[in-house]
C-alpha positions as CSV (number, residue, x, y, z in Angstrom):
1,M,1.4,-16.6,-23.4
2,L,2.8,-13.7,-20.9
3,R,6.7,-13.0,-21.5
4,F,9.5,-11.8,-18.4
5,A,12.9,-10.7,-18.7
6,V,14.4,-10.1,-15.3
7,I,16.7,-7.0,-14.4
8,G,18.8,-6.3,-11.2
9,I,20.2,-9.6,-9.3
10,D,20.8,-8.4,-6.6
11,H,18.4,-10.0,-3.7
12,G,17.4,-13.4,-3.9
13,H,14.5,-12.4,-4.3
14,T,14.6,-12.9,-8.3
15,F,14.0,-16.4,-7.9
16,D,10.7,-16.4,-6.0
17,H,9.7,-13.9,-9.4
18,V,10.9,-16.0,-11.7
19,K,9.8,-18.9,-10.4
20,G,6.3,-18.0,-9.3
21,L,5.7,-16.5,-13.3
22,L,7.2,-19.6,-14.3
23,A,4.5,-21.7,-12.4
24,A,2.1,-19.6,-13.6
25,G,2.6,-20.2,-17.3
26,A,4.9,-17.4,-18.4
27,E,7.7,-17.7,-20.7
28,F,11.7,-16.4,-19.1
29,V,12.8,-15.0,-22.4
30,G,16.7,-13.6,-20.6
31,Y,17.7,-11.3,-17.7
32,C,20.4,-8.5,-17.8
33,P,24.1,-10.3,-15.7
34,Q,24.8,-7.3,-13.9
35,T,24.8,-7.6,-10.5
36,S,25.9,-6.4,-7.3
37,V,27.0,-9.7,-5.9
38,P,28.2,-11.9,-8.2
39,A,28.0,-15.3,-6.0
40,L,24.4,-14.6,-6.6
41,L,24.5,-14.4,-10.4
42,E,26.3,-17.7,-10.6
43,T,23.3,-19.6,-8.8
44,F,21.7,-18.1,-11.1
45,K,22.9,-19.3,-14.2
46,T,23.4,-22.5,-12.5
47,T,19.4,-22.8,-11.9
48,Y,18.2,-21.4,-15.4
49,P,21.2,-22.4,-17.4
50,D,18.9,-22.5,-20.4
51,A,18.3,-18.7,-19.8
52,P,20.1,-16.3,-22.3
53,Q,21.8,-13.6,-21.0
54,I,20.7,-10.1,-22.9
55,D,22.1,-6.5,-22.4
56,R,19.4,-4.1,-20.1
57,D,19.1,-2.1,-23.0
58,T,17.7,-4.6,-25.4
59,I,15.5,-5.9,-22.9
60,F,14.1,-2.5,-22.9
61,A,13.9,-2.0,-26.1
62,D,12.4,-5.0,-26.7
63,P,8.2,-4.8,-27.9
64,S,7.5,-8.6,-27.2
65,I,8.5,-8.5,-23.7
66,D,5.4,-8.3,-21.1
67,V,7.3,-8.2,-17.5
68,I,9.9,-6.6,-16.3
69,C,11.2,-8.6,-13.1
70,I,13.6,-6.2,-10.6
71,A,15.5,-7.5,-7.8
72,A,18.8,-4.3,-7.9
73,I,20.1,-2.5,-5.4
74,P,17.2,-1.1,-3.6
75,R,17.7,2.5,-4.5
76,D,17.9,1.8,-7.8
77,R,14.2,0.0,-8.3
78,A,12.4,2.7,-9.0
79,G,14.4,4.2,-11.7
80,L,14.5,0.7,-13.5
81,A,11.2,0.5,-13.1
82,V,9.9,3.4,-14.7
83,R,12.3,2.9,-17.6
84,A,10.7,-0.5,-18.0
85,M,7.4,1.1,-17.5
86,K,7.8,4.1,-20.2
87,A,9.1,1.5,-22.8
88,G,5.7,-0.6,-22.4
89,K,5.9,-3.4,-20.0
90,D,4.2,-3.7,-16.7
91,V,6.9,-4.7,-13.3
92,M,7.0,-6.8,-10.6
93,T,9.8,-5.6,-8.2
94,D,11.5,-6.6,-5.0
95,K,10.4,-5.1,-1.7
96,P,11.4,-2.2,-1.3
97,G,10.1,-0.9,-4.4
98,V,10.9,2.9,-3.2
99,T,13.4,4.1,-1.3
100,T,12.2,8.0,-0.8
101,F,9.1,10.0,-1.1
102,A,10.8,11.5,-4.4
103,Q,10.8,7.8,-5.7
104,L,7.5,7.2,-4.9
105,E,5.8,10.2,-6.5
106,E,7.7,9.6,-9.6
107,V,6.4,6.1,-10.4
108,K,2.8,7.5,-9.2
109,R,3.3,9.5,-12.5
110,T,4.5,7.0,-14.6
111,V,1.7,4.8,-13.7
112,A,-0.7,7.2,-14.4
113,E,0.4,8.3,-17.9
114,T,1.3,4.4,-18.4
115,G,-1.5,2.8,-17.6
116,R,1.1,0.1,-17.0
117,I,1.7,-1.7,-13.4
118,F,3.9,-1.3,-10.8
119,S,3.2,-4.6,-8.6
120,I,6.0,-5.3,-5.5
121,C,6.0,-8.9,-4.6
122,F,6.0,-8.6,-0.7
123,S,7.5,-12.1,-0.1
124,E,6.4,-12.5,3.5
125,R,3.0,-12.7,2.7
126,H,2.7,-13.5,-1.4
127,C,5.4,-16.9,-1.1
128,V,4.1,-17.9,2.3
129,R,1.5,-20.4,2.1
130,S,0.2,-19.9,6.0
131,A,0.0,-16.2,4.8
132,V,-2.2,-17.5,2.0
133,R,-4.5,-19.4,4.1
134,A,-4.8,-16.6,6.5
135,G,-6.0,-14.9,4.1
136,K,-8.5,-17.2,3.8
137,L,-9.9,-17.9,7.1
138,V,-9.8,-13.8,7.9
139,E,-12.1,-13.7,4.8
140,E,-13.9,-16.5,6.1
141,G,-14.2,-14.7,9.1
142,A,-12.8,-17.4,11.1
143,I,-11.8,-15.1,13.6
144,G,-14.3,-12.3,13.2
145,T,-13.3,-9.0,12.8
146,V,-9.4,-8.3,12.5
147,I,-8.9,-5.6,15.1
148,Q,-4.6,-5.7,15.6
149,T,-1.7,-7.1,13.6
150,L,1.3,-8.3,15.3
151,G,4.1,-8.6,12.9
152,M,7.8,-9.6,13.6
153,G,11.2,-10.2,11.2
154,P,13.2,-11.5,12.0
155,H,17.0,-11.7,9.8
156,R,20.3,-13.4,10.4
157,L,22.7,-11.2,9.3
158,Q,25.0,-13.2,7.4
159,L,27.9,-11.1,7.4
160,P,30.6,-12.3,4.8
161,T,27.7,-12.6,2.3
162,R,26.5,-8.8,2.2
163,P,27.2,-6.6,-0.6
164,Y,28.9,-3.2,0.3
165,W,25.1,-1.2,-0.5
166,F,23.7,-3.3,2.4
167,F,25.4,-0.8,4.8
168,D,24.7,2.3,3.8
169,P,21.3,3.2,4.0
170,E,20.7,5.4,1.3
171,Q,21.7,2.3,-0.9
172,F,19.0,-0.3,1.1
173,G,16.4,2.4,2.4
174,G,17.1,1.5,6.5
175,I,15.3,-0.7,8.3
176,I,12.1,0.2,8.3
177,V,11.2,0.7,4.3
178,D,13.9,-2.5,3.6
179,I,12.3,-5.3,6.1
180,A,9.1,-3.3,7.8
181,S,7.2,-3.3,4.5
182,H,6.1,-6.5,4.7
183,Q,4.7,-6.3,8.1
184,I,3.2,-2.7,7.1
185,D,1.9,-4.6,3.8
186,Q,0.3,-7.2,6.4
187,F,-1.3,-5.0,8.3
188,L,-3.0,-2.9,5.7
189,F,-4.2,-6.9,4.2
190,Y,-5.6,-8.4,7.2
191,T,-7.2,-5.4,8.7
192,G,-8.3,-4.5,5.3
193,S,-7.4,-0.8,6.1
194,T,-6.7,1.3,2.9
195,R,-4.9,4.4,4.5
196,G,-3.1,3.9,7.7
197,E,-0.9,5.9,9.9
198,V,2.6,6.2,11.6
199,V,2.2,6.4,15.3
200,A,5.3,5.6,16.9
201,S,8.5,4.4,14.9
202,S,12.3,3.6,16.0
203,V,15.5,2.2,14.4
204,G,18.5,1.6,16.3
205,N,21.7,-0.1,16.0
206,F,22.5,-2.4,18.6
207,G,25.5,-4.7,17.1
208,M,27.6,-3.2,15.3
209,P,29.0,-0.2,16.1
210,D,32.2,-0.2,13.8
211,K,29.1,0.4,10.8
212,P,27.5,3.2,12.4
213,A,25.2,4.0,9.7
214,F,23.3,0.8,9.9
215,Q,20.3,0.0,11.8
216,D,20.1,-3.8,12.8
217,F,17.0,-3.2,14.8
218,G,13.8,-1.4,14.0
219,E,9.9,-1.2,15.4
220,V,6.7,0.6,14.5
221,L,3.0,1.5,15.7
222,L,0.8,1.3,13.2
223,R,-2.8,2.4,13.3
224,S,-6.2,2.9,11.0
225,E,-10.1,3.5,11.5
226,K,-10.1,-0.2,11.6
227,A,-7.6,-1.9,13.8
228,S,-3.7,-1.1,15.2
229,G,-0.6,-3.2,14.2
230,Y,2.9,-3.5,16.1
231,V,5.8,-4.2,13.6
232,R,9.4,-5.8,15.1
233,V,12.0,-5.8,12.6
234,D,16.0,-6.9,13.2
235,W,19.4,-8.4,12.1
236,F,19.5,-10.7,15.0
237,T,18.9,-14.2,14.2
238,P,20.9,-16.5,16.2
239,E,23.2,-18.9,14.4
240,A,21.9,-22.3,16.2
241,L,18.2,-21.5,14.5
242,P,17.9,-23.9,11.5
243,T,16.7,-21.1,9.3
244,W,17.3,-17.1,8.3
245,G,14.7,-15.8,11.0
246,D,11.6,-17.0,13.0
247,G,9.2,-15.0,10.9
248,R,5.8,-14.9,12.7
249,L,2.4,-12.8,12.1
250,T,-0.3,-13.2,14.7
251,I,-4.2,-11.5,13.3
252,L,-6.4,-11.0,16.2
253,G,-10.1,-10.7,16.0
254,T,-12.8,-10.3,17.6
255,E,-13.9,-14.0,18.0
256,G,-10.0,-15.7,18.0
257,Y,-6.9,-15.4,16.7
258,I,-4.3,-16.7,14.3
259,E,-0.8,-17.1,14.9
260,L,1.2,-18.0,12.0
261,R,5.0,-19.4,12.5
262,K,6.0,-19.2,8.9
263,Y,9.7,-20.6,8.4
264,I,9.8,-23.2,11.9
265,D,8.3,-23.8,14.7
266,I,10.6,-23.9,17.6
267,A,11.6,-27.0,19.2
268,G,8.0,-28.4,17.7
269,R,6.7,-29.2,13.9
270,S,9.4,-29.9,11.8
271,G,9.1,-28.0,8.7
272,K,7.7,-24.5,7.8
273,D,4.1,-22.6,6.8
274,H,2.5,-23.6,10.4
275,L,-0.5,-21.7,11.1
276,F,-2.2,-21.9,14.7
277,L,-5.8,-21.1,15.3
278,V,-7.9,-20.5,17.9
279,N,-11.8,-19.5,18.3
280,G,-14.7,-20.3,19.4
281,K,-14.9,-23.9,17.6
282,E,-11.7,-24.9,17.6
283,M,-7.8,-25.0,18.7
284,T,-6.1,-26.6,15.8
285,H,-2.8,-26.5,14.1
286,I,-3.3,-26.1,10.1
287,D,-0.5,-27.6,8.0
288,C,-0.4,-25.1,5.4
289,S,2.5,-26.4,3.4
290,S,0.6,-27.8,0.6
291,E,-1.3,-24.2,-0.2
292,K,-1.3,-22.6,-3.2
293,L,0.4,-19.4,-3.7
294,D,-1.9,-17.6,-6.2
295,Y,-0.5,-14.1,-6.2
296,F,1.8,-14.6,-9.5
297,E,-1.3,-16.3,-11.8
298,A,-3.5,-12.7,-10.1
299,F,-0.6,-11.1,-11.4
300,A,-0.6,-13.0,-15.2
301,A,-4.3,-12.2,-15.3
302,D,-3.9,-8.4,-14.3
303,V,-1.2,-8.6,-17.0
304,R,-3.5,-9.8,-19.2
305,D,-7.1,-8.3,-18.6
306,R,-5.7,-4.6,-16.8
307,T,-7.2,-5.7,-13.7
308,E,-6.1,-5.3,-10.0
309,T,-6.8,-8.9,-8.7
310,A,-3.4,-9.2,-7.0
311,M,-3.0,-6.1,-5.3
312,P,-5.2,-3.0,-5.5
313,Q,-2.0,-0.5,-7.4
314,A,-3.6,2.0,-4.4
315,H,-2.6,-0.5,-1.5
316,V,1.0,-0.8,-2.9
317,Y,1.6,3.0,-2.8
318,E,0.0,2.9,0.6
319,V,2.2,0.3,2.0
320,C,5.2,2.1,0.2
321,R,4.1,5.8,2.1
322,L,3.5,4.2,5.4
323,S,7.3,3.1,5.3
324,L,8.7,5.7,3.9
325,E,6.7,8.2,7.2
326,A,8.2,5.7,9.4
327,Q,11.5,5.3,8.4
328,S,11.6,9.2,8.2
329,K,10.2,10.2,11.8
330,A,11.8,6.8,13.7
331,A,13.6,7.8,16.9
332,R,17.3,5.9,17.0
333,L,18.3,3.8,19.3
334,G,21.3,2.6,20.4
335,H,25.1,3.3,19.1
336,R,24.5,6.8,17.2
């Protein structure tokens, strides 16, 4: 049985990792309680009261632990992942897995030297049932050849809950690296592209002049040999929306299109995971709430079999590279 531990409880996505691996039949060995968000740690303790707290040096040194899950402060994730891989463990990290080009190169070298897995759980695809269903429909040819994706990732600021590092680009990586990596992952995945290029990008601070380094808006225009993509991410979700963000994805094909309303169908159907399919044969709404999330089982199988079925390692690297490039070349908008 696969055994895993958690190091770095600084983002709520850590719950996705634990829940997903437990559902895949893995054993939760314990976690390091070190955190920059005490309230998150308290919720973690309540959610998993039987999981022991273990010093992180002990976790790294335990040869019986197969996988380390990491949702630390973004700038620290790559270093923890490298240490875990050098200790003979595979890694599942929250996005962004890296925040600098130097970190990406160190991760790539470590994977090559150790043969370990460095996987980023892109929760807006891997943990969203409508996104999983969309992938299957695309593979089945329901909309023909995909030629463009339009991904939007709005988030609610929830200012009182944010830790100090949230406002420091050197620590969170910038809005494109931090959030838009989700949409860049989706662009590559749904278009079947192995490589891409950043045509244009911009970041801005429109709502927080008192924190000039912060970025509350970002956009990216992408291109590959197969398709194009546009990404918009922001921190402007209004308080009246009953969820943290109205995340949407439109996938345009030569024979139709798919639109995902991942978390809410505003003024429409209740619940989340709404998929709308339009092609030459039908115009329909699909409730994806019962769709199986297969990333975690596939990841567990990859750990066991040393395969790449959950996500190719090269795909992870390319998402990181494009995110970093888009962030580094972005034009600056808004308050300066």
